[in-house]
C-alpha positions, 0 to 999 in steps of 0.5 A: 500500500502506498504511504501517505504524504503530508503537505510538506513531503517535497521538502522532506524528500529533497532535504531529509532521509525518509522512513515509513512512520505510522503509514506516512513517508516522513523524515527521520533526519536531515543533517543528523539526529544529534545536531538536530537534537542539540539545536532544539535543546540550545536554540530552535527547531521546526518539525512537520507534525501534520501526520498527527490526527485531528478532529473537531467535536461540536454541539450542545453535547460536545463537552459531555461527550469529551468528559465521558471518553476522557479521564480528565475534565474538559467541560470546565476549560476556558475558551483557548485552553487545552488539556492533556488527557487520555482515552481509556477502554473499559479495562482502564487501558490507554486507547491513546493520549491527546490534547483537547482545546476549547475553541468556542463554547460548544466546539473543541479541537482534538489532537492525537497520535498519527498511529491511532488516527483511525482508531481514535476517530472511530472511538470518538464517533461511535460514542458521539451517537449517544450525545448531541455532538458532531465529529469531523476528521480534519487531519488532512485539512490542517497543516501542523508544524511545531517550533520548539526550543528556547529561542522559539518565541524570538523566531515566531515573534519576528513574523507575528502581530501578537504578543506570543510571550503572553500565551500560557502553557497549554493555551492557544490563540488565533494570531497572524503569521505574516498574512496567514491566520493560524491557531497557535498553542504553547505546547510540544513534545520536546520538554522545551518551550515552544509552539504548535501552529495549525494552518487551517483550511489547507487541504492536501491539494494546497501544498504551495500554501503549506510550503510557503508557510514553512519557508517563512518560519525557516527564514524568520529563524535563520538568525537564531540557528533554526533547523528542520527536525526529523522524527529521530530527534523528536524521539530522543528529545521526548525521551530525555524529557520523560514523555511517554510514546504511545505504543511503546511506553503505554498501550491498551494493556497499561493504565494511566496509573501505571504510566505515571499519568494518574494526574490526568485521571479525575475520579471526581467526575461523574462517569467516564469510560474505564472509571470502574476499572481504574477505581478498582486498581487505585483501591487495590494498588498498582503492581507495576510502574513506569520508571526511568533508567540511566546507564552507569556504563557504556551502552545504547539501550533499546526497547525490549531490553530486559531489566534485571535485578540479581539476575532475575528479569523484572521488566523490559525497556519500552523506550531507550536511546543514547542521550545526545545531551547527557552522553549516556544511555537512558530508557523507560520501562515498566517494572514491579513497584518495589524496583521503581524506587529512585536509586535502585541498582539494576542491570540492562541486558544489551546484546548479551551483555549486562550493563549496570544502570539505576532508577532515576527521576525524569526528566533525565536532564537538570530542569534548571538548565534545560527544558521549559522551566530552565533558568538560563534563557 
């Protein structure tokens, strides 16, 4: 089956190294994962994330529908505010993680993972039948780019007529970027400050409009060292920040309580899909937990590597990489609760060798020096 392409495919094909990702032909890197990663950590980078799923939910019952299918309350959110949440199945397993923005009183905009485009939309649409709400898939009608890094505000402020610094974390606003009206949100998947920009009403046939918009941002960021960033650095950046990847660190067999996402589960809500199962798990206590690991010896951890304690397998890594910033191996994995304590010494089995590691806090980096809350901008 032919791979899908985003509006910016021509740029990626000319400048990047392409792979199959979630059925899309996407760039894994342009000039190198390490250089792209460090560009975002230290300066600024731009990502094409148009492959992600997006839908509009509107109508009198829109808020009630979302409160039923999401673990977190969105009915109380203000216009322009976004909330990160998860959708669960009846067993409390995570169908997907996503962000829901309130655009109007009865209109919401949802953004979810590319690998779950069809599954998520069908789940939302099926549940909408019980509510006075309409659901529309707009994934192929909106271009989505992310500008991430400590200099992202400087870049975009050069070409916007609004004060972007006033946009709060997980809020969005309609602004003009050059001559284009866009919805811009202070969100991202890197741990750094940054924005995700949605170029509305741009079907796949209007590639020139998308390409021009992309080049405008690249031009505005040239003085700040902006780089186009591929999926390789996107993965290493999110892992350093301790952010979960759907399909690796969470899935329908893991619950938000096990995946360090209990903060998005609001049990005080009247009802939501999976509530009974999650209440039961909360009462009984979780048996395993997602933990962060850092290697104490040389090695490159990968998903599937066994986590050992006294030679006994206690879990497997769900994500793993060599950190371009920290210069040692890091990973995430679900382990039995008693082994998830900070400082616990374990071994990671890598290519038939056992490498010493320890449980560490996440994000993996010093948040005073790096990330959204850094103090050295």
